[in-house]
C-alpha positions, 0 to 999 in steps of 0.5 A: 950913205947912211951916216956913221955911228960915230956921226949919229952919236956926235949929233945927238950930243948936240941934240942932248945939249939944245935939249939940256938931257943932261942924263944923256949928254953924260952918257954920250959924252962918255961913249963917244970918249971911249970910241975916240980911245978905241981909234986912237989904240987902233991907228992913231987920233985920225982914225974913224972906227968901222960901225961894227967896231963901235958896236963893241965899244958899246956893248963893253960899256954897256956890260960896265953897267950891268957889273955896276948894277949888280954891285949896287943892287947888292949894296942896297943902293937902288937909286944908283942901280936905276941911273946905270939902267937908264944909261943901258937904255940910252946906249942900247939905242945905237945897237943894231936890231939884234938877232933872233933865237932862230937866226942865231942857230942858223948862224950857227949851223952854218958856222959849224959846216963851214969849219968842218966843226964835229966837237967842241974841240972845234970850237974856237973856229966856229965862233970866230966865224959865227962871231963875224957874222953876227957883228955885234947884233948878238951877245957873245954869251949868248952866241957861245952857248948856241955853238955848245948846243949844236956841237954836243 
């Protein structure tokens, strides 16, 4: 059985400590705390998240850093933006391989068929199916745009 994402992150924290890689260690500790908080919200302190749920937490962490980069760039603080970008790179290494445009289009097409969708009014039902099928391997915004494109 392959290791869970949480186990991999725990092991990488130990490796970063040994390597005295403070940048990576800081990012992973924040990520571990965020995953732990999500697990507690889900079902208490001893709950382990499914990998798909952990991926959602990682995506949220990346989004927060993208927002920070935008703020730092507007404020003329490129060094802070660069630091956030470095953290995003570390976080992205824990995401599953992304889906290609063709794979997303095929997923959306089958979801539209499954939902029996005929117009944008059915978008919610289609998005629910597509999001589950993509399982964190594609950005929600990209999925949404493809659903809209195919339903128009």
